[in-house]
C-alpha positions in Angstrom: 182.6 -88.0 -28.1 182.6 -87.2 -24.4 184.6 -84.0 -24.3 183.1 -80.8 -23.3 182.1 -78.8 -26.4 182.1 -75.4 -24.4 186.0 -75.7 -23.7 188.3 -73.8 -26.3 190.2 -76.8 -28.0 193.0 -74.3 -28.6 193.3 -73.6 -24.6 192.9 -77.2 -23.3 193.6 -80.5 -25.0 190.7 -83.2 -24.4 191.9 -86.5 -23.2 189.9 -89.9 -22.8 190.4 -93.4 -21.8 189.6 -95.8 -23.2 189.0 -94.6 -26.7 185.6 -96.2 -27.1 183.9 -94.0 -24.6 180.6 -92.6 -26.1 180.5 -95.9 -28.5 181.2 -98.9 -26.5 181.5 -97.5 -23.2 178.4 -95.4 -22.5 179.2 -94.5 -18.7 182.1 -92.3 -17.7 183.2 -89.3 -15.7 184.1 -86.1 -16.8 187.0 -84.0 -15.0 187.5 -80.6 -15.8 190.0 -78.2 -14.2 189.9 -74.4 -13.8 192.7 -72.0 -13.0 191.7 -70.1 -9.8 194.0 -67.1 -10.5 193.0 -66.4 -14.1 189.5 -66.1 -12.9 188.1 -69.5 -14.4 190.2 -70.4 -17.5 190.0 -74.0 -18.3 193.3 -76.0 -17.7 192.0 -79.7 -18.1 189.3 -81.6 -19.6 189.5 -85.4 -19.1 186.9 -88.3 -19.5 187.5 -91.6 -17.8 185.4 -94.7 -17.5 183.6 -95.2 -14.3 185.6 -97.4 -11.9 184.2 -99.6 -9.3 184.8 -97.4 -6.4 183.3 -94.2 -8.1 179.7 -94.4 -7.0 180.2 -94.0 -3.3 179.6 -90.7 -1.3 178.7 -89.8 2.4 176.9 -87.2 4.1 177.9 -86.0 7.6 176.0 -84.0 10.6 178.1 -83.3 13.3 176.4 -83.2 16.9 177.9 -83.3 20.2 176.7 -84.1 24.0 176.5 -80.8 26.2 175.9 -80.4 29.6 173.5 -77.2 30.4 173.9 -77.2 34.1 171.1 -76.6 36.5 169.8 -73.3 35.7 169.7 -73.6 31.9 168.3 -77.1 32.1 165.4 -76.2 34.2 164.7 -73.0 32.1 164.9 -75.5 28.9 162.6 -77.9 30.6 160.1 -75.1 31.4 160.4 -72.6 28.3 158.3 -73.1 25.4 160.8 -72.7 22.6 158.2 -72.8 20.0 157.3 -69.3 21.0 160.9 -68.1 19.9 161.2 -66.9 16.3 163.7 -69.2 14.5 167.0 -67.6 14.1 166.5 -65.0 16.9 168.1 -64.7 20.4 166.8 -62.5 23.3 168.4 -61.9 26.6 165.3 -60.9 28.1 163.7 -64.1 26.8 166.6 -66.1 28.1 166.1 -64.4 31.6 162.5 -64.9 31.6 163.0 -68.7 30.7 165.6 -69.2 33.4 163.2 -67.7 36.1 160.3 -69.8 35.0 162.5 -73.0 35.1 163.7 -71.9 38.8 160.2 -71.7 39.7 159.1 -74.9 38.3 162.1 -76.7 40.0 161.6 -74.9 43.4 160.3 -78.0 45.1 163.4 -80.0 44.7 165.6 -76.9 45.1 166.9 -77.8 48.7 168.0 -81.5 47.6 169.7 -79.9 44.6 171.5 -77.2 46.6 173.0 -79.7 49.0 174.2 -81.8 46.2 175.9 -78.8 44.7 177.5 -77.8 48.0 178.9 -81.1 48.2 180.2 -81.0 44.4 182.0 -77.6 45.3 183.5 -79.3 48.4 184.8 -82.2 46.4 188.4 -80.4 46.0 188.6 -80.0 49.7 187.1 -83.3 50.9 187.6 -85.9 48.3 184.6 -88.2 48.0 182.0 -85.7 49.6 180.1 -85.5 46.2 179.8 -89.3 46.2 178.8 -89.4 49.9 176.2 -87.0 49.6 174.7 -88.3 46.3 174.5 -91.9 48.3 172.8 -90.2 51.4 170.6 -88.3 49.0 169.6 -91.3 46.8 170.2 -89.0 43.7 172.7 -87.5 41.5 172.8 -84.1 39.9 171.0 -84.0 36.8 173.8 -82.7 34.1 170.8 -81.8 31.8 172.7 -83.2 28.8 171.4 -82.4 25.4 172.3 -83.2 21.9 173.7 -80.0 20.4 174.1 -79.5 16.7 177.6 -77.9 16.1 177.0 -77.1 12.3 178.9 -78.3 9.3 182.3 -79.4 10.2 183.6 -81.2 7.3 183.8 -81.7 3.5 182.7 -84.6 1.5 185.6 -86.6 -0.1 185.5 -88.9 -3.3 188.1 -91.2 -4.4 188.4 -92.8 -7.8 190.9 -95.7 -9.0 191.6 -96.1 -12.6 193.4 -99.1 -13.9 194.8 -98.1 -17.3 195.9 -100.9 -19.5 196.9 -99.3 -22.8 197.2 -101.8 -26.0 200.0 -99.8 -27.7 202.9 -97.3 -27.0 200.7 -94.5 -28.5 197.9 -95.5 -26.0 200.5 -95.4 -23.3 201.6 -91.9 -24.2 198.1 -90.8 -23.9 197.6 -92.4 -20.6 200.8 -90.6 -19.3 199.4 -87.3 -20.7 196.2 -87.9 -18.4 198.3 -88.7 -15.4 200.6 -85.7 -15.8 197.4 -83.4 -16.4 196.2 -84.3 -13.1 199.6 -83.8 -11.6 199.9 -80.4 -12.8 196.6 -79.4 -12.0 196.8 -80.4 -8.2 200.0 -78.7 -7.7 200.6 -75.1 -6.9 202.6 -72.6 -9.4 206.0 -71.5 -8.1 207.1 -68.7 -10.2 208.4 -65.2 -9.9 211.8 -65.6 -8.6 214.8 -63.9 -10.5 217.0 -67.2 -10.6 216.7 -70.7 -10.0 218.3 -70.0 -6.4 215.9 -67.4 -5.7 212.3 -68.6 -6.2 209.2 -66.7 -5.4 208.0 -66.5 -1.8 204.5 -67.2 -2.8 202.9 -70.3 -4.4 199.8 -69.9 -6.8 196.8 -71.9 -5.8 196.2 -75.1 -7.7 193.2 -75.6 -10.0 189.5 -76.5 -8.8 187.7 -79.2 -10.5 184.1 -79.9 -11.7 183.2 -83.4 -11.6 180.4 -85.1 -13.4 178.8 -88.5 -14.3 177.4 -89.5 -17.6 175.0 -92.6 -17.5 174.0 -94.2 -20.8 175.3 -91.1 -22.5 173.4 -88.4 -20.5 174.8 -86.4 -17.7 173.0 -87.0 -14.2 170.3 -84.2 -13.6 170.9 -81.5 -11.4 167.8 -81.7 -9.3 166.2 -83.9 -6.9 165.1 -86.2 -9.6 168.6 -87.2 -9.6 168.8 -91.3 -9.1 172.3 -90.9 -7.4 174.4 -87.8 -6.6 176.3 -85.0 -8.1 179.8 -83.8 -6.9 180.2 -80.2 -6.0 183.3 -78.0 -6.9 186.3 -79.8 -5.5 190.1 -79.7 -5.2 192.3 -82.6 -5.9 194.3 -83.5 -2.8 196.3 -86.8 -3.7 197.3 -88.3 -7.0 198.8 -91.9 -6.4 200.4 -93.5 -9.4 201.6 -97.5 -9.9 203.3 -98.2 -13.0 204.4 -101.8 -12.1 202.3 -104.9 -13.8 201.6 -107.5 -11.2 204.8 -106.4 -9.2 206.8 -106.5 -12.5 208.1 -103.5 -14.5 206.8 -104.0 -18.0 207.3 -101.5 -20.8 206.4 -101.5 -24.6 209.3 -102.7 -26.8 212.0 -100.3 -27.4 210.4 -97.7 -25.2 210.0 -96.2 -21.7 206.1 -96.2 -21.6 204.6 -98.6 -19.4 201.8 -101.3 -20.1 200.2 -100.5 -16.9 199.1 -97.5 -15.2 197.2 -97.5 -11.8 196.0 -94.0 -10.7 194.2 -93.2 -7.7 192.6 -89.8 -7.4 191.3 -88.2 -4.0 189.0 -85.1 -4.1 187.6 -82.9 -1.5 184.7 -80.4 -2.2 185.2 -77.0 -1.4 181.6 -76.2 -0.1 179.8 -78.0 2.8 176.7 -79.9 2.3 173.3 -78.3 3.2 169.7 -79.4 2.5 169.0 -77.1 -0.3 171.9 -78.8 -2.3 170.2 -82.1 -2.0 167.3 -80.5 -4.0 170.0 -79.6 -6.7 171.0 -83.4 -7.1 174.0 -83.4 -4.6 
């Protein structure tokens, strides 16, 4: 059985597809959802086989090219940044660094000044900057550096499940799974006195915990993890397709489809940092 024994069965119904998870199928993904407003009450507990697109993730680090200009550029060139304690910033240290940088670049100051004057005059005399650079045989050093911008994006994970129920009862189970995901990803809209006067507020959708089980065992939450874990996430889209090879097919005398394609897209709620890699992410 692939369900979570810690969830109260009276609170949330455990669902799985296919029914052979834990016996014939030994690799699966567990999806557990929790109500944000209640402080974490479970709302969903579903286990599904691992589809072909489920073992992908990405790590991003956002940098940009920044021009520091002459003063900071020379200061950076001359300053010994190893003497500045990590995570500190001092205006006096900055002034000292700039002064040292300007002193170190004094030999080139006249040429640099001429080019800077030409740059300032560009708006009055178009082409003056290019002319001065040609005469000087040099261009102003923009002192471009690669500057780290910090975390700016969340990891996303997509899963595409193709469910092919063999009976009406199994199709009902697959539809329960699809409807449970739909319900968990959407906001609550309660509080109005009548249908014509709904609440002015939406309740937050659920958050998800997603975990892989390989050969019957969950992936470790440490740097010994051979793949990766997924952090707390929210479900951003649920795409459903009930057609079967572009044809509408249903079990005899029912309205339950013989094929359900479900694509789920999740986004983590926290940025990645190196300490999380040590925890298997």
